[in-house]
C-alpha positions as CSV (number, residue, x, y, z in Angstrom):
1,M,128.3,128.8,75.3
2,A,126.2,131.4,76.8
3,K,123.0,130.4,78.4
4,T,119.9,131.5,76.7
5,N,116.2,131.7,77.3
6,Y,114.4,132.5,74.2
7,Q,110.6,132.9,74.5
8,S,109.8,132.8,70.8
9,V,111.3,132.1,67.5
10,G,111.3,136.0,66.9
11,D,113.4,136.3,70.1
12,Y,115.8,133.7,68.6
13,L,116.0,135.4,65.2
14,A,116.6,138.8,66.9
15,S,119.6,137.5,68.7
16,Q,121.3,136.4,65.4
17,P,123.7,138.7,63.3
18,P,121.9,140.7,60.6
19,A,123.2,138.4,57.7
20,A,122.2,135.2,59.4
21,Q,118.8,136.8,60.3
22,R,118.1,137.3,56.6
23,A,118.7,133.7,55.7
24,L,116.9,132.3,58.8
25,K,113.9,134.4,58.0
26,R,113.7,132.9,54.6
27,V,114.0,129.5,56.1
28,R,111.2,130.3,58.6
29,S,108.9,131.5,55.8
30,A,109.5,128.4,53.8
31,I,108.7,126.2,56.7
32,R,105.5,128.1,57.5
33,K,104.5,127.9,53.9
34,A,105.1,124.1,53.8
35,M,103.6,123.3,57.1
36,P,101.0,126.0,57.9
37,A,99.4,123.8,60.7
38,A,102.6,123.4,62.5
39,E,103.0,125.0,65.9
40,E,106.1,127.2,66.2
41,V,108.1,126.7,69.4
42,I,111.5,126.9,71.1
43,S,113.0,123.5,72.0
44,Y,116.4,123.0,73.1
45,Q,116.8,126.8,72.8
46,I,116.4,126.7,68.9
47,P,113.3,127.0,66.7
48,A,111.1,123.9,66.3
49,Y,107.9,123.1,64.5
50,K,105.5,120.7,66.0
51,L,102.5,118.7,64.4
52,N,100.1,116.8,66.6
53,G,102.2,117.7,69.7
54,R,105.5,116.2,68.4
55,A,108.4,118.1,67.1
56,V,109.2,117.5,63.4
57,L,111.6,120.0,62.4
58,Y,114.2,122.2,63.8
59,F,116.5,124.9,62.6
60,A,119.4,127.0,63.9
61,G,121.9,129.6,62.9
62,W,125.7,129.2,63.3
63,K,128.6,131.4,62.6
64,A,128.9,130.5,58.9
65,H,125.9,128.3,58.1
66,Y,122.4,127.2,59.3
67,S,121.1,123.7,60.1
68,L,117.7,122.3,59.3
């Protein structure tokens, strides 16, 4: 696996193939709508959302699926 150094969720999404980007952007939008107070960060080189300083949700894109 290649070493990455994403600085933002936008960087992470931009690195994904176009079809995966579309799905991940929908996931991101749903998370933001459900948890508007959450801080969006990169943790373990994947997108994460923190509430009160603690990570509560992660998501990632893979070749044929995404995980939440």
